C-alpha positions as CSV (number, residue, x, y, z in Angstrom):
1,X,0.4,-6.4,-5.9
2,X,0.0,-10.1,-6.4
3,X,-1.8,-10.3,-3.0
4,X,-4.1,-7.5,-3.9
5,X,-5.1,-9.0,-7.2
6,X,-5.6,-12.4,-5.6
7,X,-7.8,-10.9,-2.9
8,X,-9.8,-9.0,-5.5
9,X,-10.5,-12.1,-7.5
10,X,-11.4,-14.1,-4.4
11,X,-13.7,-11.3,-3.2
12,X,-15.5,-11.1,-6.5
13,X,-15.9,-14.9,-6.6
14,X,-17.1,-15.0,-3.0
15,X,-19.7,-12.3,-3.9
16,X,-20.9,-14.2,-6.9
17,X,-21.1,-17.5,-4.9
18,X,-23.0,-15.8,-2.1
19,X,-25.4,-14.3,-4.5
20,X,-26.1,-17.7,-6.1
21,X,-25.7,-20.2,-3.3
22,X,-27.5,-18.4,-0.4
23,X,-30.8,-17.9,-2.4
24,X,-30.5,-21.5,-3.7
25,X,-30.1,-22.8,-0.2
26,X,-33.1,-20.9,1.1
27,X,-35.2,-22.0,-1.8
28,X,-34.2,-25.6,-1.3
29,X,-34.9,-25.4,2.5
30,X,-38.4,-23.9,1.9
31,X,-39.0,-26.6,-0.8
32,X,-38.1,-29.3,1.6
33,X,-40.4,-28.0,4.3
34,X,-43.2,-27.6,1.8
35,X,-42.7,-31.2,0.5
36,X,-42.6,-32.5,4.1
37,X,-45.8,-30.6,4.9
38,X,-47.6,-32.0,1.9
39,X,-46.5,-35.5,2.8
40,X,-47.7,-35.1,6.4
41,X,-51.0,-33.7,5.2
42,X,-51.4,-36.5,2.7
43,X,-50.6,-39.2,5.2
44,X,-52.9,-37.6,7.7
45,X,-55.8,-37.6,5.2
46,X,-55.2,-41.2,4.4
47,X,-55.1,-42.2,8.0
48,X,-58.2,-40.1,8.7
49,X,-60.1,-42.1,6.0
50,X,-59.1,-45.4,7.6
51,X,-59.9,-44.3,11.1
52,X,-63.2,-42.7,10.0
53,X,-64.4,-46.1,8.7
54,X,-63.4,-47.8,12.0
55,X,-65.3,-45.1,14.0
56,X,-68.3,-45.5,11.7
57,X,-68.3,-49.3,12.1
58,X,-67.6,-49.0,15.8
59,X,-64.3,-50.9,15.6
60,X,-62.5,-48.7,18.0
61,X,-60.3,-51.5,19.1
62,X,-58.5,-51.5,15.7
63,X,-57.5,-47.8,16.0
64,X,-54.5,-48.3,18.3
65,X,-53.1,-50.9,15.9
66,X,-53.6,-48.8,12.8
67,X,-52.1,-45.6,14.2
68,X,-49.4,-47.5,16.2
69,X,-48.1,-49.2,13.1
70,X,-47.8,-46.0,11.2
71,X,-46.2,-44.2,14.1
72,X,-43.7,-46.9,14.6
73,X,-42.6,-46.8,10.9
74,X,-42.4,-43.0,10.6
75,X,-41.5,-41.9,14.1
76,X,-44.6,-39.7,14.2
77,X,-47.3,-39.2,16.8
78,X,-51.0,-39.9,15.8
79,X,-53.9,-38.7,17.9
80,X,-57.5,-39.7,17.0
81,X,-60.6,-38.1,18.5
82,X,-64.4,-38.7,18.0
83,X,-66.8,-36.0,16.8
84,X,-66.8,-34.4,20.2
85,X,-63.1,-34.1,20.5
86,X,-62.6,-36.9,23.0
87,X,-59.3,-38.8,22.4
88,X,-60.0,-42.3,21.2
89,X,-56.3,-43.3,20.8
90,X,-52.9,-41.8,21.0
91,X,-49.7,-43.5,19.6
92,X,-47.5,-41.8,22.1
93,X,-46.8,-44.0,25.1
94,X,-47.5,-41.2,27.5
95,X,-50.7,-40.2,25.7
96,X,-54.1,-40.5,27.5
97,X,-57.4,-41.5,26.1
98,X,-60.8,-40.2,27.1
99,X,-59.7,-36.6,27.6
100,X,-61.2,-33.8,25.5
101,X,-59.2,-31.8,23.0
102,X,-62.1,-29.9,21.6
103,X,-60.7,-26.6,23.0
104,X,-57.5,-27.0,20.9
105,X,-57.6,-24.6,17.9
106,X,-56.5,-27.2,15.4
107,X,-59.0,-29.8,16.7
108,X,-61.8,-27.2,16.8
109,X,-61.0,-26.3,13.1
110,X,-61.0,-30.0,12.1
111,X,-64.4,-30.6,13.9
112,X,-65.6,-27.7,11.7
113,X,-64.4,-29.6,8.7
114,X,-61.3,-27.4,8.1
115,X,-57.9,-29.1,8.0
116,X,-54.8,-27.4,9.6
117,X,-51.2,-27.9,8.5
118,X,-48.6,-25.9,10.4
119,X,-45.1,-26.0,11.9
120,X,-45.0,-25.9,15.7
121,X,-43.0,-26.9,18.8
122,X,-43.8,-29.9,20.9
123,X,-43.4,-30.0,24.7
124,X,-39.8,-31.0,24.5
125,X,-39.0,-27.9,22.4
126,X,-38.5,-29.7,19.2
127,X,-39.8,-28.4,15.8
128,X,-42.5,-30.6,14.4
129,X,-44.8,-30.6,11.4
130,X,-48.5,-30.9,12.5
131,X,-51.4,-31.8,10.3
132,X,-55.0,-32.0,11.8
133,X,-57.7,-33.2,9.4
134,X,-61.3,-34.2,9.9
135,X,-62.5,-37.8,9.5
136,X,-65.6,-37.3,7.6
137,X,-67.9,-38.7,4.9
138,X,-69.2,-35.7,2.9
139,X,-70.3,-33.2,5.5
140,X,-70.7,-35.7,8.3
141,X,-67.8,-35.4,10.9
142,X,-67.2,-38.6,12.7
143,X,-63.8,-37.7,14.3
144,X,-60.5,-35.9,13.8
145,X,-56.9,-37.0,13.4
146,X,-53.8,-35.1,14.4
147,X,-50.5,-36.2,12.9
148,X,-47.2,-34.7,14.2
149,X,-43.9,-35.5,12.6
150,X,-40.5,-34.4,13.9
151,X,-38.6,-32.1,11.5
152,X,-35.3,-33.9,12.2
153,X,-35.1,-35.5,8.8
154,X,-36.1,-32.3,7.0
155,X,-33.5,-30.4,9.0
156,X,-30.8,-33.0,8.3
157,X,-31.6,-32.8,4.5
158,X,-31.4,-29.0,4.6
159,X,-28.1,-29.2,6.5
160,X,-26.7,-31.6,4.0
161,X,-27.6,-29.4,1.1
162,X,-26.0,-26.4,2.9
163,X,-22.9,-28.4,3.5
164,X,-22.8,-29.5,-0.2
165,X,-23.2,-25.9,-1.3
166,X,-20.5,-24.8,1.1
167,X,-18.2,-27.6,-0.2
168,X,-18.9,-26.6,-3.8
169,X,-18.2,-23.0,-2.9
170,X,-14.9,-23.9,-1.2
171,X,-13.9,-25.9,-4.3
172,X,-14.8,-23.0,-6.6
173,X,-12.9,-20.6,-4.4
174,X,-9.9,-22.9,-4.4
175,X,-10.0,-23.1,-8.2
176,X,-10.4,-19.4,-8.5
177,X,-7.5,-18.8,-6.1
178,X,-5.3,-21.1,-8.1
179,X,-6.3,-19.4,-11.4
180,X,-6.1,-15.9,-9.9
181,X,-2.7,-16.6,-8.4
182,X,-1.4,-17.8,-11.8
183,X,-2.9,-14.7,-13.5
184,X,-1.6,-12.3,-10.9
185,X,1.9,-13.8,-11.1
186,X,1.6,-13.5,-14.9
187,X,0.6,-9.9,-14.7
188,X,2.9,-8.8,-11.9
189,X,6.1,-10.6,-12.9
190,X,6.9,-8.1,-15.7
191,X,6.0,-5.2,-13.3
192,X,8.5,-6.5,-10.8
193,X,11.2,-6.6,-13.5
194,X,10.2,-3.1,-14.6
195,X,10.5,-1.9,-11.0
196,X,13.9,-3.5,-10.6
197,X,15.1,-1.9,-13.9
198,X,13.7,1.5,-12.8
199,X,15.6,1.3,-9.6
200,X,18.8,0.4,-11.4
201,X,18.3,3.3,-13.9
202,X,17.7,5.7,-11.0
203,X,21.1,4.6,-9.6
204,X,22.7,5.5,-12.9
205,X,23.2,2.2,-14.7
206,X,20.7,-0.3,-16.1
207,X,22.5,-3.7,-15.8
208,X,19.4,-6.0,-16.2
209,X,16.8,-4.7,-18.7
210,X,13.2,-5.8,-18.1
211,X,12.1,-9.1,-19.7
212,X,10.1,-8.3,-22.8
213,X,8.9,-11.9,-23.4
214,X,6.6,-12.4,-20.3
215,X,3.3,-11.0,-19.2
216,X,0.4,-9.5,-21.1
217,X,1.1,-8.0,-24.5
218,X,0.5,-4.5,-23.1
219,X,3.2,-5.0,-20.4
220,X,5.6,-6.6,-22.9
221,X,5.2,-3.5,-25.1
222,X,5.7,-1.2,-22.1
223,X,8.9,-3.2,-21.1
224,X,10.2,-2.8,-24.7
225,X,9.5,0.9,-24.7
226,X,11.2,1.3,-21.3
227,X,14.2,-0.6,-22.5
228,X,14.6,1.6,-25.6
229,X,14.1,4.8,-23.5
230,X,16.6,3.6,-20.8
231,X,19.2,2.7,-23.5
232,X,18.8,6.1,-25.1
233,X,19.1,7.9,-21.8
234,X,22.2,5.9,-20.9
235,X,23.8,6.8,-24.3
236,X,23.0,10.5,-23.7
237,X,24.4,10.4,-20.2
238,X,27.6,8.7,-21.4
239,X,27.9,11.3,-24.2
240,X,27.5,14.1,-21.7
241,X,29.9,12.6,-19.2
242,X,32.4,12.0,-22.0
243,X,32.0,15.6,-23.1
244,X,32.5,16.9,-19.5
245,X,35.6,14.8,-19.1
246,X,37.2,15.7,-22.4
247,X,36.2,19.4,-22.2
248,X,37.9,19.6,-18.7
249,X,41.2,18.7,-20.3
250,X,40.8,20.5,-23.7
251,X,39.8,23.8,-22.1
252,X,42.6,23.9,-19.6
253,X,45.4,24.1,-22.2
254,X,44.2,27.1,-24.2
255,X,43.2,29.1,-21.1
256,X,46.7,28.4,-19.6
257,X,48.3,29.3,-22.8
258,X,46.3,32.5,-23.1
259,X,47.3,33.5,-19.6
260,X,51.0,32.9,-20.3
261,X,50.8,35.0,-23.5
262,X,49.2,37.9,-21.7
263,X,51.9,37.7,-19.0
264,X,54.6,37.6,-21.6
265,X,53.3,40.9,-23.0
266,X,54.1,42.7,-19.8
267,X,57.8,43.7,-20.6
268,X,56.7,45.1,-24.0
269,X,53.8,47.2,-22.8
270,X,53.7,50.8,-21.6
271,X,53.6,50.9,-17.8
272,X,50.3,52.7,-18.0
273,X,48.8,49.5,-19.6
274,X,50.0,47.2,-16.9
275,X,46.7,47.7,-14.9
276,X,44.6,46.7,-17.9
277,X,46.9,43.7,-18.4
278,X,46.4,42.5,-14.8
279,X,42.7,42.9,-15.2
280,X,42.8,40.8,-18.4
281,X,44.8,38.1,-16.6
282,X,42.3,38.2,-13.7
283,X,39.4,37.7,-16.1
284,X,41.2,34.7,-17.7
285,X,41.7,33.2,-14.3
286,X,38.0,33.8,-13.5
287,X,37.1,32.2,-16.8
288,X,39.1,29.2,-15.9
289,X,37.4,28.8,-12.6
290,X,34.0,29.3,-14.2
291,X,34.8,26.5,-16.7
292,X,35.9,24.2,-13.9
293,X,32.7,25.1,-12.0
294,X,30.5,24.4,-15.0
295,X,32.2,21.0,-15.6
296,X,31.9,20.1,-12.0
297,X,28.2,21.0,-12.0
298,X,27.7,19.0,-15.2
299,X,29.4,15.9,-13.8
300,X,27.2,16.2,-10.7
301,X,24.0,16.4,-12.6
302,X,25.0,13.5,-14.8
303,X,25.8,11.2,-11.9
304,X,23.0,9.4,-10.1
305,X,24.2,8.3,-6.7
306,X,22.7,7.0,-3.5
307,X,23.3,8.7,-0.1
308,X,25.5,6.8,2.3
309,X,26.4,7.2,6.0
310,X,29.3,9.7,6.4
311,X,31.0,10.8,9.6
312,X,30.4,14.6,9.7
313,X,32.9,15.3,12.5
314,X,35.7,13.5,10.7
315,X,35.0,15.3,7.4
316,X,34.8,18.6,9.2
317,X,38.1,18.1,11.0
318,X,39.8,17.1,7.8
319,X,38.6,20.1,5.8
320,X,39.4,22.6,8.5
321,X,42.9,21.2,8.8
322,X,43.3,21.7,5.0
323,X,41.9,25.3,5.0
324,X,43.6,26.7,8.1
325,X,46.9,27.4,6.4
326,X,45.2,29.2,3.5
327,X,43.0,31.2,6.0
328,X,46.1,32.1,8.0
329,X,47.7,33.8,4.9
330,X,44.6,36.1,4.9
331,X,44.8,36.6,8.7
332,X,41.5,34.8,9.1
333,X,40.9,32.2,11.8
334,X,38.7,29.1,11.5
335,X,37.0,27.7,14.6
336,X,34.7,24.7,15.3
337,X,32.1,24.7,18.0
338,X,29.1,22.6,19.1
339,X,28.8,18.9,20.2
340,X,29.8,16.1,17.9
341,X,27.2,15.5,15.1
342,X,27.9,11.9,14.4
343,X,27.0,10.3,11.1
344,X,24.7,11.8,8.4
345,X,23.4,10.7,5.0
346,X,25.3,12.2,2.0
347,X,26.3,11.1,-1.5
348,X,29.9,9.9,-1.7
349,X,32.3,12.9,-1.7
350,X,29.5,15.5,-1.3
351,X,30.2,16.5,2.3
352,X,33.8,17.4,1.6
353,X,32.8,19.5,-1.5
354,X,30.1,21.2,0.5
355,X,32.5,22.3,3.2
356,X,35.2,23.3,0.7
357,X,32.9,25.5,-1.3
358,X,31.3,27.2,1.7
359,X,34.7,27.8,3.4
360,X,36.1,29.2,0.1
361,X,33.1,31.6,-0.2
362,X,33.4,32.6,3.5
363,X,37.2,33.1,3.2
364,X,36.8,35.2,0.1
365,X,34.6,37.8,1.9
366,X,36.1,37.7,5.4
367,X,38.2,40.7,6.3
368,X,41.6,40.2,8.0
369,X,41.4,39.7,11.7
370,X,38.0,37.9,11.6
371,X,36.9,34.3,12.4
372,X,34.9,31.8,10.3
373,X,32.9,29.7,12.7
374,X,31.8,26.1,11.9
375,X,29.0,25.3,14.4
376,X,27.6,21.8,14.8
377,X,24.0,21.4,16.1
378,X,21.9,18.3,16.8
379,X,19.9,16.8,13.9
380,X,22.8,16.8,11.4
381,X,22.9,20.6,11.2
382,X,26.1,22.6,10.4
383,X,26.3,26.4,10.4
384,X,29.2,28.2,8.6
385,X,29.2,31.8,9.9
386,X,31.5,34.5,8.6
387,X,32.0,38.1,9.6
388,X,32.0,39.6,6.1
389,X,29.6,42.2,4.6
390,X,26.7,39.7,4.5
391,X,23.8,39.7,2.1
392,X,20.5,41.5,1.9
393,X,17.2,39.6,1.8
394,X,16.9,40.0,-2.0
395,X,20.5,38.8,-2.5
396,X,19.9,35.7,-0.3
397,X,16.9,34.7,-2.4
398,X,18.9,34.8,-5.6
399,X,22.2,33.5,-4.3
400,X,21.6,29.9,-5.5
401,X,21.0,31.0,-9.1
402,X,23.8,30.1,-11.5
403,X,26.2,32.9,-12.5
404,X,24.4,35.3,-10.1
405,X,26.7,37.8,-8.4
406,X,25.7,40.6,-6.1
407,X,25.8,44.0,-7.7
408,X,28.1,45.3,-5.0
409,X,30.4,42.2,-5.1
410,X,34.0,43.1,-4.6
411,X,35.4,39.7,-5.3
412,X,36.0,37.6,-8.4
413,X,33.6,34.7,-7.8
414,X,32.0,32.8,-10.6
415,X,28.5,32.5,-9.2
416,X,28.6,28.7,-9.3
417,X,29.8,27.8,-5.8
418,X,26.5,28.0,-4.1
419,X,24.5,26.2,-6.9
420,X,27.0,23.4,-6.7
421,X,26.6,23.2,-2.9
422,X,22.8,23.3,-3.2
423,X,22.8,20.4,-5.8
424,X,25.0,18.3,-3.5
425,X,22.8,19.0,-0.5
426,X,19.6,18.2,-2.4
427,X,21.1,15.0,-3.8
428,X,21.9,14.0,-0.3
429,X,18.4,14.6,0.9
430,X,19.2,17.7,3.0
431,X,18.4,21.4,3.0
432,X,20.5,24.6,2.9
433,X,19.4,28.1,3.8
434,X,21.1,31.5,4.0
435,X,20.5,33.7,7.1
436,X,22.0,36.9,8.4
437,X,24.6,36.3,11.0
438,X,24.6,38.2,14.3
439,X,26.2,41.6,13.7
440,X,27.6,41.4,10.2
441,X,28.2,38.4,8.0
442,X,26.3,35.4,6.7
443,X,25.1,32.2,8.3
444,X,24.9,29.3,5.9
445,X,22.8,26.6,7.6
446,X,23.1,23.1,6.1
447,X,20.9,20.3,7.4
448,X,21.6,16.6,6.5
449,X,19.6,13.6,7.6
450,X,21.2,12.0,10.7
451,X,21.8,8.2,10.6
452,X,19.3,6.7,13.0
453,X,20.8,5.1,16.1
454,X,24.3,6.4,15.4
455,X,26.2,9.2,17.0
């Protein structure tokens, strides 16, 4: 942002300088040319008066000295003709006398008593100022005088002013850059501290609050408001986490005691009431699992973590080894297929919980003699396929809703396993979908981001 602000200030300053200096330079250049033209015309008129007197008196031998002295001092070229346009003298060493210039437009205009001042190019290709004036007394034309002066001096002065304007512009831009950099740093420094604080807060803990003493008043006020909001949020999160932690311990004891009391009633009840007692004990157990699921979900939602590289194959092998004995008790096999998946991105501990919850769900609905297949696929994909009754399309769409259970469900689930799995997958940056398995059963497809360059 500092660079963008600096470039914006410099672009604005450059635009202003260009709008001021370029017209100023053109105006000065035109003014210099105009002044030089006036000087040339004035000098030509003065020399024409002197040479007209010499022509009138017949002192033609004095003409070379007059025009030569002026030409030597100014670096100009002076050509004098008589009233017929015949060259009487030429200050240029290669100039010839006695030739007629009456056919030249400027000489012809001067012989008609009309002066000419123009910018032209000499034979060498150099720009020159040319002034051709008549040498006359009243309406009597006794000759003409052409004065040409190189524009080298005018061009040098114009170049000097352009260089001065460029230097001034560079100095202004340097000053603007220095001031703009200081201002940009002054503005963006609190924004950088806010960005760092926001990143820390997103990770779950604000260790370094933004500085509220630097930057513009608006940003100082924003930093103060952010600090108050972040502090309040952290207090709320700590309160919720403390509640989840304490509730997990406080609720276990009464539920366990309630189950024991119900079981102790069995010897004193009529045998016909034993079925109702077993149902009551089952509901208490289900309530306990639901409480555990709610507390686990609350802890997940109150914990902000960052995904880390995790070995999917190692986690899969570890969880399969743990679940195989439990599955064997229900006469259900667990098999792993597919090539090694390598490392994937997941929040700490999430991959194990995802596999555990999905295997528990699959085992709960798998009939004896069936197989639960864990299939690995390229791109960080894992499919957990069971051979249970499966789900209809409407049930699959609602399966991730909390406490939702299929109307024909024959097991005692809490309706929190899949929501917990989806939360873990989303927090890890992955996706989870439910699909019908070939034949009967359900295919739970989990896709996590693979770690680039790792297998």
